[in-house]
N, C-alpha and C positions, 0 to 999 in steps of 0.2 A: 266274361260270360261266351264258352263255348256257343259254336253252330253249329255242333255236332245235331244226328240225327240221331236220338238214342232209341236204339229200335230192342225189343225182347221177341224171341223165335219159341213159340209154341207147337212141338209136333211130338208123337209119340215114337217117330223114328231118326234116330239117331243121321242116319244117312241124310236127312231129308236138311232135318238143322246142319250138316256139315256143308250140306251142298250150297244153303242159302247163304252159309259164312264164308264159305272161298268166294263167292258170287260179289258179295259187298266189301269183301276184304280190302280189294285197291280204291276202293270210293274212300275219295280224303274228308269227306261230311257227314257218314254215316259209320256209327259204332255201336256194336252189338254188346247189349250191355247185361245182358243174363237169359239163359234159356229155358223152358218147361218140358216134361217130358207128358203131362196131361191138366187137364183142365184146371183141377184143384189149385196145383201146382201153377198152372198160369198165373191163378187169383191171386197167390202169397206172391209168388216173383215180379207183378206188377205192382204190389201193396207194397214191395221192397224195395224196386228200381225206379220208381215212376219212371217211366220211360216216353218219349213223345210217340212213339208209335208200336202197336202189338201186331203180330203177323201170326193169325194162329188156324193151324188145323181146323179143317169144318167137322171134324171127326177124331173123335178120342175118347179116351176112359176118362171115368172122374169128372164129368160135364165136356160134354160136347163145346164144338166153341161158339154154336150159338146161345148156350146158356151160361158159356164165358159172356158174351159180350150183355146176354141181359141181365148178368148180373153187377158185371159194369156198369151198366146206364143206369141201372135204378139204385146204385149208391152215387149219382152222378160222377160218374168218373170219365172224364173228358177224353181220354186217350183217344190216338187214334187209331183202326183196329182195321184190318185187311186181312180179309177170309181167305183162304189159301185150300183150294180144294181141287180133287181127281173129275169134277161132277160139273156139267155144263148143264144143271139142273134148274129148272124153274122154279119148283119147290125149294130147294136149296138158296137159290139168289133172293127170293122173295121173302122169304125166312129171315137172311141174312139183314135183310135193309130193315124189314120190320123191328130185328132185333134190334137195332143202331149201328149196323158197319158201316164202315166207309169205305169201303172198296170190295171187291170181289176178283179175286187173283186165280187163273186156272195153275194147276202146277207143272202142266205144260210150256207155260210162257216163255217168250226168250229173255235174254236177259235184258236187252234194251227197253223191254214192255213193261220187267219186273221192275226197274230201275224208274221209268216214266209213273208209272204205279206210285209209288214207294213217296217219290216228290210231290205228286200230283196230292195225293192225300197229307202231305207232311205239310205241306201250304194252303189247307184247308178244302181243298175241293174233292172230289168222290172220283173213283176211277172200276169199273167194271170191264174185265176183258173179253177176249173172243165175241162171238153173237148176242154176249148179255145184253148191249144196249136193246136188243129187238126185242128182247124180251118186255122189259122196261116199257120201250114203246108200245108194245099192245096191250099192257095193262095199263095206260096211260091213256089210252083210244078206247078200252074194253068198256061196256056196259058194268063190269064188276062192279068199277070203281065209280057207280054212280053215288055210294056212301055220303052222308052231310061232312062236311071239312072238319076240322077243328076251328076254323073260323070263315066267313064267307067274305070273297072277292067283290069288290066295288063291282059297279059296271061295267067302269071305265079299264077295269086292270082284267075284264074276261081274256083268258087267252084262247089262241081257235085249235084246231085240232094241230095244226102244221108244227104252229105255237109248241102246242106240248111234246111232238115229236122232236123240235130242238132240244126242247129243256131236258129231256130223256138221255138224249147223244150228248148235251154239254155236260150233264151232270156224270156221265158215263166216263169224260175224260175228253170227248174227241173234241178236235181243234176244225174250224172254218171247214178247211180241203174234207177233212172225212166225212164230218157232216154232209158236205155236198154231194160224195161221192155215198154216202148212204144211202140219200134220199133222193140220187138223180135230179140234181138241180146244180144252176152253176155257184159256185164260190161267193160271189158277188149278191145271190140270191140267199145264199146261205146266212153271209153278211147282213143281210137289211134284217132278215126272220132275228136273227140275234140281238141286233139294237132293239128292234122294235119290242122283242120279249121284255131285255132288259128294264127298256122304257116306263113299258105297263107296271110292270114290276117294282117300278122303283129303285132296284138294285144299281148298283157301279161295280162290282166284281162278282168273281162264282160262288164265294164264301159268302155272301151275301143274298146269292142267287139261291144256295142250297137252304141258308136257314128257313129263305124265303117259301121254296117248295115245301118245308115240313111243317113251316107254322102255317101251311092253308093246304096241305093234305095233298098236294100236288102230287106225288112221286106214291 
């Protein structure tokens, strides 16, 4: 069985698709198995190719990227999805997450960040580029998130404001060093917060953490 990450690219601009293919062509474990020129085409190609990962432009004709994500999730299609956008917009980011996207990548991202996002999402994690993690932190710590969660956390599992910040950064693909820099704390302190968070939520890895965050509406 192949260990390749099978990718479908969906963007209405051929030069964008060609640019991504060029970026990926020398990666031994990544295979572009299909391309789509609009949202409707993306749904058909995903159905036909059954890829591991869909990289899709947020703004396209015949269903936007967000609408494609919503349709796939409503069909219980669990393909991993990275939203591609020119816009570091809070509205777009939050709509993408709410729709069920696993990542949000800016078109100006470097090759290293692009590949990091691809591998992180393919392995069950989340990835949000640029300063997008600050949007997630703002939402997690704001009073606008006071709605009732899908399930209630037990008292022993309640997490602090700092742990919510750690959670947002972890799910945006940041490591301990990057978390420490973002929050202006030591790497050791970041590691302790991460350990305490995962212990409280009774999870062993980032995939379980992501699932728990969704289950209890922590994001």
